[in-house]
N, C-alpha and C positions, 0 to 999 in steps of 0.2 A: 351575078357574079359573087363571088368569091372573096373572102375577107383574108386581110394578111395573117390575121388568127387562126384563121382557119387553113391558111397555106403553111403557116410555121407547122402544123401541129400535123399536118398531112406529111411534110419534110422529114422530118425525123430525125433533124439536125439535134447535137449535142451542144450547140449554141446556144446562147441564152436570147430571148426574143428580140433585144434589142440590138445586138453584132447583128442577128440574122436579118432582123429589116435593114439596117444601112446596108451589109451587103446587097441585098436583093435589090434596094434602090440605085445605088453604084451599077448593075450589072443593066440595068434598064428593067426588070421585071415586073417593078411596082412603081407607082407614081409618088414623086416626091412633095407632099403639100406643104403651101407657105405656112409657118407659124404664128404668121402677123395677121393672117385672113379669117375673116370669119364669116358666115353665111347667116343674115338675116330672115326673118318670118319669111319673106314673098320670095326666098332663093336667091336673092342678090349679092353677090360678094362684097364685102365693104373693108377695106384696112383700119387695122383698129389701129388711133394714133393718138393717145393721150398723155402729151409730157407733163412732166410736173410741174412745169410752172402754168401750165392750163391749169391744171388739178387743184395744186394751190390756190389759185384765183378763185376758180369755182368754190371751192371753200369759205375763202374769206366773204366774197360777197356773199355767200351764203348765212354766215354767222353777220357778217352785219345787216342782212335785211330781217334775218331773225331779232336783231336787237332793236332795229326800226319799229318794227311791229309791236316789240313786249313796248317800249316808250311809247307809241302811240296808244296802243291800249291801256295802259296805265296812267298815262294822262286824262283819256275819257273816262275812266272810272273814276276818280278820287279829285 
């Protein structure tokens, strides 16, 4: 299987790679890959979706756990 980069070099076009890639994808010569989908270690693709609210909640919970752990540590120490 030949990569898109290799096909681009072989084409000898004067377009930029980005322009050439978009044209080839429109013509159906190359696959269009979903930018929001990633493949994990076992080869199964899983869409990536972590909203800002979820991320912020995760940060708040993490900080809360750190504060609680520090409180328990200092309470038992002294």
